[in-house]
PDB file of N, CA, C, O and CB in Angstrom:
ATOM      1  N   UNK A   1     167.838 -70.267  90.817  1.00  0.00           N
ATOM      2  CA  UNK A   1     167.990 -69.321  89.720  1.00  0.00           C
ATOM      3  C   UNK A   1     166.649 -69.249  89.018  1.00  0.00           C
ATOM      4  O   UNK A   1     166.101 -70.260  88.577  1.00  0.00           O
ATOM      5  CB  UNK A   1     169.142 -69.742  88.731  1.00  0.00           C
ATOM      6  N   UNK A   2     166.132 -68.035  88.925  1.00  0.00           N
ATOM      7  CA  UNK A   2     164.781 -67.843  88.374  1.00  0.00           C
ATOM      8  C   UNK A   2     164.800 -66.722  87.350  1.00  0.00           C
ATOM      9  O   UNK A   2     165.533 -65.745  87.505  1.00  0.00           O
ATOM     10  CB  UNK A   2     163.758 -67.529  89.500  1.00  0.00           C
ATOM     11  N   UNK A   3     164.005 -66.858  86.316  1.00  0.00           N
ATOM     12  CA  UNK A   3     163.843 -65.781  85.347  1.00  0.00           C
ATOM     13  C   UNK A   3     162.747 -64.827  85.808  1.00  0.00           C
ATOM     14  O   UNK A   3     161.641 -65.257  86.137  1.00  0.00           O
ATOM     15  CB  UNK A   3     163.516 -66.346  83.950  1.00  0.00           C
ATOM     16  N   UNK A   4     163.049 -63.559  85.828  1.00  0.00           N
ATOM     17  CA  UNK A   4     162.087 -62.564  86.304  1.00  0.00           C
ATOM     18  C   UNK A   4     160.785 -62.601  85.503  1.00  0.00           C
ATOM     19  O   UNK A   4     159.717 -62.318  86.046  1.00  0.00           O
ATOM     20  CB  UNK A   4     162.698 -61.168  86.232  1.00  0.00           C
ATOM     21  N   UNK A   5     160.864 -62.942  84.239  1.00  0.00           N
ATOM     22  CA  UNK A   5     159.684 -62.914  83.372  1.00  0.00           C
ATOM     23  C   UNK A   5     159.126 -64.317  83.111  1.00  0.00           C
ATOM     24  O   UNK A   5     158.564 -64.576  82.047  1.00  0.00           O
ATOM     25  CB  UNK A   5     160.028 -62.242  82.045  1.00  0.00           C
ATOM     26  N   UNK A   6     159.280 -65.208  84.070  1.00  0.00           N
ATOM     27  CA  UNK A   6     158.754 -66.571  83.945  1.00  0.00           C
ATOM     28  C   UNK A   6     157.229 -66.513  83.917  1.00  0.00           C
ATOM     29  O   UNK A   6     156.598 -66.121  84.898  1.00  0.00           O
ATOM     30  CB  UNK A   6     159.254 -67.480  85.117  1.00  0.00           C
ATOM     31  N   UNK A   7     156.650 -66.902  82.798  1.00  0.00           N
ATOM     32  CA  UNK A   7     155.186 -66.877  82.672  1.00  0.00           C
ATOM     33  C   UNK A   7     154.560 -68.219  83.034  1.00  0.00           C
ATOM     34  O   UNK A   7     153.336 -68.333  83.097  1.00  0.00           O
ATOM     35  CB  UNK A   7     154.788 -66.494  81.251  1.00  0.00           C
ATOM     36  N   UNK A   8     155.391 -69.237  83.274  1.00  0.00           N
ATOM     37  CA  UNK A   8     154.885 -70.559  83.651  1.00  0.00           C
ATOM     38  C   UNK A   8     154.742 -70.654  85.167  1.00  0.00           C
ATOM     39  O   UNK A   8     153.696 -71.054  85.678  1.00  0.00           O
ATOM     40  CB  UNK A   8     155.822 -71.673  83.128  1.00  0.00           C
ATOM     41  N   UNK A   9     155.797 -70.284  85.874  1.00  0.00           N
ATOM     42  CA  UNK A   9     155.785 -70.276  87.341  1.00  0.00           C
ATOM     43  C   UNK A   9     156.247 -68.883  87.777  1.00  0.00           C
ATOM     44  O   UNK A   9     157.437 -68.580  87.698  1.00  0.00           O
ATOM     45  CB  UNK A   9     156.718 -71.422  87.951  1.00  0.00           C
ATOM     46  N   UNK A  10     155.336 -68.046  88.230  1.00  0.00           N
ATOM     47  CA  UNK A  10     155.660 -66.653  88.552  1.00  0.00           C
ATOM     48  C   UNK A  10     156.739 -66.503  89.626  1.00  0.00           C
ATOM     49  O   UNK A  10     156.943 -67.389  90.456  1.00  0.00           O
ATOM     50  CB  UNK A  10     154.416 -65.942  89.002  1.00  0.00           C
ATOM     51  N   UNK A  11     157.411 -65.377  89.587  1.00  0.00           N
ATOM     52  CA  UNK A  11     158.506 -65.081  90.506  1.00  0.00           C
ATOM     53  C   UNK A  11     158.093 -65.217  91.970  1.00  0.00           C
ATOM     54  O   UNK A  11     158.908 -65.630  92.795  1.00  0.00           O
ATOM     55  CB  UNK A  11     159.025 -63.683  90.253  1.00  0.00           C
ATOM     56  N   UNK A  12     156.873 -64.888  92.305  1.00  0.00           N
ATOM     57  CA  UNK A  12     156.412 -65.006  93.690  1.00  0.00           C
ATOM     58  C   UNK A  12     156.554 -66.411  94.248  1.00  0.00           C
ATOM     59  O   UNK A  12     156.790 -66.582  95.444  1.00  0.00           O
ATOM     60  CB  UNK A  12     154.978 -64.579  93.787  1.00  0.00           C
ATOM     61  N   UNK A  13     156.412 -67.418  93.396  1.00  0.00           N
ATOM     62  CA  UNK A  13     156.594 -68.796  93.847  1.00  0.00           C
ATOM     63  C   UNK A  13     158.042 -69.042  94.274  1.00  0.00           C
ATOM     64  O   UNK A  13     158.293 -69.757  95.244  1.00  0.00           O
ATOM     65  CB  UNK A  13     156.193 -69.781  92.737  1.00  0.00           C
ATOM     66  N   UNK A  14     158.982 -68.455  93.556  1.00  0.00           N
ATOM     67  CA  UNK A  14     160.392 -68.669  93.890  1.00  0.00           C
ATOM     68  C   UNK A  14     160.706 -68.111  95.275  1.00  0.00           C
ATOM     69  O   UNK A  14     161.499 -68.693  96.015  1.00  0.00           O
ATOM     70  CB  UNK A  14     161.304 -68.015  92.834  1.00  0.00           C
ATOM     71  N   UNK A  15     160.098 -67.006  95.620  1.00  0.00           N
ATOM     72  CA  UNK A  15     160.315 -66.422  96.943  1.00  0.00           C
ATOM     73  C   UNK A  15     159.737 -67.326  98.026  1.00  0.00           C
ATOM     74  O   UNK A  15     160.318 -67.454  99.104  1.00  0.00           O
ATOM     75  CB  UNK A  15     159.684 -65.018  97.026  1.00  0.00           C
ATOM     76  N   UNK A  16     158.608 -67.945  97.746  1.00  0.00           N
ATOM     77  CA  UNK A  16     158.015 -68.900  98.683  1.00  0.00           C
ATOM     78  C   UNK A  16     158.946 -70.099  98.871  1.00  0.00           C
ATOM     79  O   UNK A  16     159.193 -70.524 100.000  1.00  0.00           O
ATOM     80  CB  UNK A  16     156.624 -69.368  98.182  1.00  0.00           C
ATOM     81  N   UNK A  17     159.469 -70.650  97.755  1.00  0.00           N
ATOM     82  CA  UNK A  17     160.385 -71.794  97.835  1.00  0.00           C
ATOM     83  C   UNK A  17     161.633 -71.433  98.630  1.00  0.00           C
ATOM     84  O   UNK A  17     162.084 -72.209  99.472  1.00  0.00           O
ATOM     85  CB  UNK A  17     160.776 -72.275  96.426  1.00  0.00           C
ATOM     86  N   UNK A  18     162.193 -70.252  98.362  1.00  0.00           N
ATOM     87  CA  UNK A  18     163.390 -69.805  99.083  1.00  0.00           C
ATOM     88  C   UNK A  18     163.124 -69.757 100.585  1.00  0.00           C
ATOM     89  O   UNK A  18     163.956 -70.187 101.384  1.00  0.00           O
ATOM     90  CB  UNK A  18     163.842 -68.417  98.578  1.00  0.00           C
ATOM     91  N   UNK A  19     161.973 -69.238 100.958  1.00  0.00           N
ATOM     92  CA  UNK A  19     161.641 -69.113 102.376  1.00  0.00           C
ATOM     93  C   UNK A  19     161.418 -70.464 103.045  1.00  0.00           C
ATOM     94  O   UNK A  19     161.611 -70.592 104.254  1.00  0.00           O
ATOM     95  CB  UNK A  19     160.410 -68.257 102.542  1.00  0.00           C
ATOM     96  N   UNK A  20     161.018 -71.463 102.284  1.00  0.00           N
ATOM     97  CA  UNK A  20     160.739 -72.794 102.835  1.00  0.00           C
ATOM     98  C   UNK A  20     161.975 -73.685 102.912  1.00  0.00           C
ATOM     99  O   UNK A  20     161.984 -74.665 103.656  1.00  0.00           O
ATOM    100  CB  UNK A  20     159.686 -73.478 102.004  1.00  0.00           C
ATOM    101  N   UNK A  21     163.016 -73.356 102.152  1.00  0.00           N
ATOM    102  CA  UNK A  21     164.209 -74.200 102.090  1.00  0.00           C
ATOM    103  C   UNK A  21     165.329 -73.511 102.860  1.00  0.00           C
ATOM    104  O   UNK A  21     165.818 -72.456 102.455  1.00  0.00           O
ATOM    105  CB  UNK A  21     164.635 -74.474 100.609  1.00  0.00           C
ATOM    106  N   UNK A  22     165.727 -74.114 103.965  1.00  0.00           N
ATOM    107  CA  UNK A  22     166.774 -73.524 104.790  1.00  0.00           C
ATOM    108  C   UNK A  22     168.083 -73.342 104.039  1.00  0.00           C
ATOM    109  O   UNK A  22     168.439 -74.160 103.191  1.00  0.00           O
ATOM    110  CB  UNK A  22     167.007 -74.376 106.004  1.00  0.00           C
ATOM    111  N   UNK A  23     168.792 -72.277 104.348  1.00  0.00           N
ATOM    112  CA  UNK A  23     170.085 -71.955 103.743  1.00  0.00           C
ATOM    113  C   UNK A  23     170.041 -71.847 102.226  1.00  0.00           C
ATOM    114  O   UNK A  23     171.058 -72.044 101.560  1.00  0.00           O
ATOM    115  CB  UNK A  23     171.090 -72.989 104.129  1.00  0.00           C
ATOM    116  N   UNK A  24     168.886 -71.539 101.682  1.00  0.00           N
ATOM    117  CA  UNK A  24     168.790 -71.399 100.227  1.00  0.00           C
ATOM    118  C   UNK A  24     169.032 -69.953  99.818  1.00  0.00           C
ATOM    119  O   UNK A  24     168.957 -69.033 100.631  1.00  0.00           O
ATOM    120  CB  UNK A  24     167.411 -71.874  99.722  1.00  0.00           C
ATOM    121  N   UNK A  25     169.319 -69.785  98.554  1.00  0.00           N
ATOM    122  CA  UNK A  25     169.509 -68.460  97.977  1.00  0.00           C
ATOM    123  C   UNK A  25     168.625 -68.362  96.747  1.00  0.00           C
ATOM    124  O   UNK A  25     168.362 -69.364  96.083  1.00  0.00           O
ATOM    125  CB  UNK A  25     171.011 -68.194  97.620  1.00  0.00           C
ATOM    126  N   UNK A  26     168.175 -67.177  96.449  1.00  0.00           N
ATOM    127  CA  UNK A  26     167.397 -66.939  95.235  1.00  0.00           C
ATOM    128  C   UNK A  26     168.143 -65.928  94.390  1.00  0.00           C
ATOM    129  O   UNK A  26     168.429 -64.816  94.834  1.00  0.00           O
ATOM    130  CB  UNK A  26     165.954 -66.439  95.564  1.00  0.00           C
ATOM    131  N   UNK A  27     168.451 -66.320  93.187  1.00  0.00           N
ATOM    132  CA  UNK A  27     169.087 -65.420  92.228  1.00  0.00           C
ATOM    133  C   UNK A  27     168.118 -65.248  91.066  1.00  0.00           C
ATOM    134  O   UNK A  27     167.651 -66.230  90.489  1.00  0.00           O
ATOM    135  CB  UNK A  27     170.485 -65.972  91.741  1.00  0.00           C
ATOM    136  N   UNK A  28     167.821 -64.004  90.727  1.00  0.00           N
ATOM    137  CA  UNK A  28     166.856 -63.697  89.669  1.00  0.00           C
ATOM    138  C   UNK A  28     167.595 -63.081  88.488  1.00  0.00           C
ATOM    139  O   UNK A  28     168.366 -62.135  88.647  1.00  0.00           O
ATOM    140  CB  UNK A  28     165.739 -62.736  90.185  1.00  0.00           C
ATOM    141  N   UNK A  29     167.350 -63.625  87.316  1.00  0.00           N
ATOM    142  CA  UNK A  29     167.928 -63.079  86.092  1.00  0.00           C
ATOM    143  C   UNK A  29     166.858 -62.219  85.431  1.00  0.00           C
ATOM    144  O   UNK A  29     165.801 -62.711  85.034  1.00  0.00           O
ATOM    145  CB  UNK A  29     168.431 -64.219  85.123  1.00  0.00           C
ATOM    146  N   UNK A  30     167.148 -60.937  85.322  1.00  0.00           N
ATOM    147  CA  UNK A  30     166.157 -59.957  84.871  1.00  0.00           C
ATOM    148  C   UNK A  30     165.624 -60.213  83.466  1.00  0.00           C
ATOM    149  O   UNK A  30     164.418 -60.105  83.244  1.00  0.00           O
ATOM    150  CB  UNK A  30     166.752 -58.592  84.922  1.00  0.00           C
ATOM    151  N   UNK A  31     166.468 -60.540  82.535  1.00  0.00           N
ATOM    152  CA  UNK A  31     166.051 -60.666  81.132  1.00  0.00           C
ATOM    153  C   UNK A  31     165.757 -62.100  80.730  1.00  0.00           C
ATOM    154  O   UNK A  31     166.002 -62.477  79.585  1.00  0.00           O
ATOM    155  CB  UNK A  31     167.116 -60.105  80.225  1.00  0.00           C
ATOM    156  N   UNK A  32     165.240 -62.905  81.642  1.00  0.00           N
ATOM    157  CA  UNK A  32     164.969 -64.309  81.340  1.00  0.00           C
ATOM    158  C   UNK A  32     163.551 -64.676  81.743  1.00  0.00           C
ATOM    159  O   UNK A  32     162.930 -64.033  82.589  1.00  0.00           O
ATOM    160  CB  UNK A  32     165.976 -65.222  82.053  1.00  0.00           C
ATOM    161  N   UNK A  33     163.061 -65.733  81.108  1.00  0.00           N
ATOM    162  CA  UNK A  33     161.737 -66.245  81.409  1.00  0.00           C
ATOM    163  C   UNK A  33     161.838 -67.566  82.141  1.00  0.00           C
ATOM    164  O   UNK A  33     162.564 -67.683  83.129  1.00  0.00           O
ATOM    165  CB  UNK A  33     160.917 -66.405  80.135  1.00  0.00           C
ATOM    166  N   UNK A  34     161.103 -68.572  81.654  1.00  0.00           N
ATOM    167  CA  UNK A  34     161.004 -69.861  82.339  1.00  0.00           C
ATOM    168  C   UNK A  34     162.276 -70.705  82.235  1.00  0.00           C
ATOM    169  O   UNK A  34     162.488 -71.595  83.059  1.00  0.00           O
ATOM    170  CB  UNK A  34     159.845 -70.638  81.780  1.00  0.00           C
ATOM    171  N   UNK A  35     163.113 -70.444  81.250  1.00  0.00           N
ATOM    172  CA  UNK A  35     164.307 -71.270  81.047  1.00  0.00           C
ATOM    173  C   UNK A  35     165.573 -70.409  81.038  1.00  0.00           C
ATOM    174  O   UNK A  35     166.213 -70.267  79.996  1.00  0.00           O
ATOM    175  CB  UNK A  35     164.195 -72.060  79.728  1.00  0.00           C
ATOM    176  N   UNK A  36     165.940 -69.839  82.178  1.00  0.00           N
ATOM    177  CA  UNK A  36     167.110 -68.965  82.190  1.00  0.00           C
ATOM    178  C   UNK A  36     168.395 -69.677  81.771  1.00  0.00           C
ATOM    179  O   UNK A  36     169.299 -69.044  81.226  1.00  0.00           O
ATOM    180  CB  UNK A  36     167.289 -68.378  83.564  1.00  0.00           C
ATOM    181  N   UNK A  37     168.486 -70.981  82.018  1.00  0.00           N
ATOM    182  CA  UNK A  37     169.677 -71.739  81.625  1.00  0.00           C
ATOM    183  C   UNK A  37     169.847 -71.763  80.111  1.00  0.00           C
ATOM    184  O   UNK A  37     170.973 -71.851  79.621  1.00  0.00           O
ATOM    185  CB  UNK A  37     169.598 -73.167  82.162  1.00  0.00           C
ATOM    186  N   UNK A  38     168.749 -71.686  79.363  1.00  0.00           N
ATOM    187  CA  UNK A  38     168.810 -71.670  77.900  1.00  0.00           C
ATOM    188  C   UNK A  38     168.853 -70.244  77.354  1.00  0.00           C
ATOM    189  O   UNK A  38     169.475 -69.987  76.323  1.00  0.00           O
ATOM    190  CB  UNK A  38     167.611 -72.414  77.314  1.00  0.00           C
ATOM    191  N   UNK A  39     168.194 -69.323  78.047  1.00  0.00           N
ATOM    192  CA  UNK A  39     168.100 -67.940  77.571  1.00  0.00           C
ATOM    193  C   UNK A  39     169.333 -67.115  77.919  1.00  0.00           C
ATOM    194  O   UNK A  39     169.751 -66.261  77.137  1.00  0.00           O
ATOM    195  CB  UNK A  39     166.870 -67.278  78.153  1.00  0.00           C
ATOM    196  N   UNK A  40     169.905 -67.361  79.064  1.00  0.00           N
ATOM    197  CA  UNK A  40     171.059 -66.593  79.553  1.00  0.00           C
ATOM    198  C   UNK A  40     172.104 -67.546  80.143  1.00  0.00           C
ATOM    199  O   UNK A  40     172.409 -67.457  81.332  1.00  0.00           O
ATOM    200  CB  UNK A  40     170.615 -65.542  80.621  1.00  0.00           C
ATOM    201  N   UNK A  41     172.656 -68.455  79.332  1.00  0.00           N
ATOM    202  CA  UNK A  41     173.551 -69.488  79.872  1.00  0.00           C
ATOM    203  C   UNK A  41     174.806 -68.939  80.551  1.00  0.00           C
ATOM    204  O   UNK A  41     175.275 -69.517  81.532  1.00  0.00           O
ATOM    205  CB  UNK A  41     173.963 -70.412  78.771  1.00  0.00           C
ATOM    206  N   UNK A  42     175.350 -67.846  80.052  1.00  0.00           N
ATOM    207  CA  UNK A  42     176.566 -67.299  80.665  1.00  0.00           C
ATOM    208  C   UNK A  42     176.270 -66.781  82.069  1.00  0.00           C
ATOM    209  O   UNK A  42     177.048 -67.010  82.994  1.00  0.00           O
ATOM    210  CB  UNK A  42     177.155 -66.169  79.793  1.00  0.00           C
ATOM    211  N   UNK A  43     175.150 -66.086  82.228  1.00  0.00           N
ATOM    212  CA  UNK A  43     174.785 -65.582  83.560  1.00  0.00           C
ATOM    213  C   UNK A  43     174.508 -66.734  84.518  1.00  0.00           C
ATOM    214  O   UNK A  43     174.900 -66.680  85.684  1.00  0.00           O
ATOM    215  CB  UNK A  43     173.552 -64.662  83.474  1.00  0.00           C
ATOM    216  N   UNK A  44     173.835 -67.775  84.034  1.00  0.00           N
ATOM    217  CA  UNK A  44     173.536 -68.929  84.887  1.00  0.00           C
ATOM    218  C   UNK A  44     174.830 -69.616  85.306  1.00  0.00           C
ATOM    219  O   UNK A  44     174.993 -69.959  86.477  1.00  0.00           O
ATOM    220  CB  UNK A  44     172.606 -69.929  84.156  1.00  0.00           C
ATOM    221  N   UNK A  45     175.750 -69.821  84.370  1.00  0.00           N
ATOM    222  CA  UNK A  45     177.028 -70.457  84.709  1.00  0.00           C
ATOM    223  C   UNK A  45     177.809 -69.628  85.721  1.00  0.00           C
ATOM    224  O   UNK A  45     178.429 -70.180  86.630  1.00  0.00           O
ATOM    225  CB  UNK A  45     177.871 -70.666  83.447  1.00  0.00           C
ATOM    226  N   UNK A  46     177.784 -68.321  85.571  1.00  0.00           N
ATOM    227  CA  UNK A  46     178.472 -67.447  86.529  1.00  0.00           C
ATOM    228  C   UNK A  46     177.886 -67.612  87.926  1.00  0.00           C
ATOM    229  O   UNK A  46     178.627 -67.718  88.903  1.00  0.00           O
ATOM    230  CB  UNK A  46     178.375 -65.974  86.085  1.00  0.00           C
ATOM    231  N   UNK A  47     176.566 -67.634  88.023  1.00  0.00           N
ATOM    232  CA  UNK A  47     175.920 -67.805  89.329  1.00  0.00           C
ATOM    233  C   UNK A  47     176.226 -69.172  89.927  1.00  0.00           C
ATOM    234  O   UNK A  47     176.455 -69.285  91.131  1.00  0.00           O
ATOM    235  CB  UNK A  47     174.408 -67.620  89.204  1.00  0.00           C
ATOM    236  N   UNK A  48     176.230 -70.201  89.101  1.00  0.00           N
ATOM    237  CA  UNK A  48     176.548 -71.543  89.591  1.00  0.00           C
ATOM    238  C   UNK A  48     177.988 -71.624  90.085  1.00  0.00           C
ATOM    239  O   UNK A  48     178.258 -72.216  91.130  1.00  0.00           O
ATOM    240  CB  UNK A  48     176.312 -72.581  88.493  1.00  0.00           C
ATOM    241  N   UNK A  49     178.909 -71.032  89.337  1.00  0.00           N
ATOM    242  CA  UNK A  49     180.319 -71.025  89.768  1.00  0.00           C
ATOM    243  C   UNK A  49     180.469 -70.311  91.109  1.00  0.00           C
ATOM    244  O   UNK A  49     181.161 -70.799  92.002  1.00  0.00           O
ATOM    245  CB  UNK A  49     181.213 -70.344  88.703  1.00  0.00           C
ATOM    246  N   UNK A  50     179.823 -69.158  91.248  1.00  0.00           N
ATOM    247  CA  UNK A  50     179.908 -68.408  92.509  1.00  0.00           C
ATOM    248  C   UNK A  50     179.365 -69.233  93.669  1.00  0.00           C
ATOM    249  O   UNK A  50     179.913 -69.206  94.772  1.00  0.00           O
ATOM    250  CB  UNK A  50     179.137 -67.079  92.402  1.00  0.00           C
ATOM    251  N   UNK A  51     178.292 -69.963  93.416  1.00  0.00           N
ATOM    252  CA  UNK A  51     177.682 -70.773  94.464  1.00  0.00           C
ATOM    253  C   UNK A  51     178.566 -71.970  94.830  1.00  0.00           C
ATOM    254  O   UNK A  51     178.737 -72.284  96.008  1.00  0.00           O
ATOM    255  CB  UNK A  51     176.301 -71.256  94.019  1.00  0.00           C
ATOM    256  N   UNK A  52     179.119 -72.627  93.823  1.00  0.00           N
ATOM    257  CA  UNK A  52     179.886 -73.850  94.057  1.00  0.00           C
ATOM    258  C   UNK A  52     181.306 -73.595  94.556  1.00  0.00           C
ATOM    259  O   UNK A  52     181.872 -74.415  95.279  1.00  0.00           O
ATOM    260  CB  UNK A  52     179.945 -74.654  92.795  1.00  0.00           C
ATOM    261  N   UNK A  53     181.869 -72.475  94.174  1.00  0.00           N
ATOM    262  CA  UNK A  53     183.250 -72.196  94.582  1.00  0.00           C
ATOM    263  C   UNK A  53     183.215 -71.290  95.770  1.00  0.00           C
ATOM    264  O   UNK A  53     184.265 -70.916  96.293  1.00  0.00           O
ATOM    265  CB  UNK A  53     184.075 -71.563  93.436  1.00  0.00           C
TER     266      UNK A  53
END
């Protein structure tokens, strides 16, 4: 889960990580920065539930 507006670690890095980790998924939250879990907790929880269930 990555924030589209992450100014600490740019979105391009997340795509690299996704490509290097087998069976991984990348979910991008449009209105979030470096801490999507704090900025958009409901969206993050929804994505985690979808992944885990």
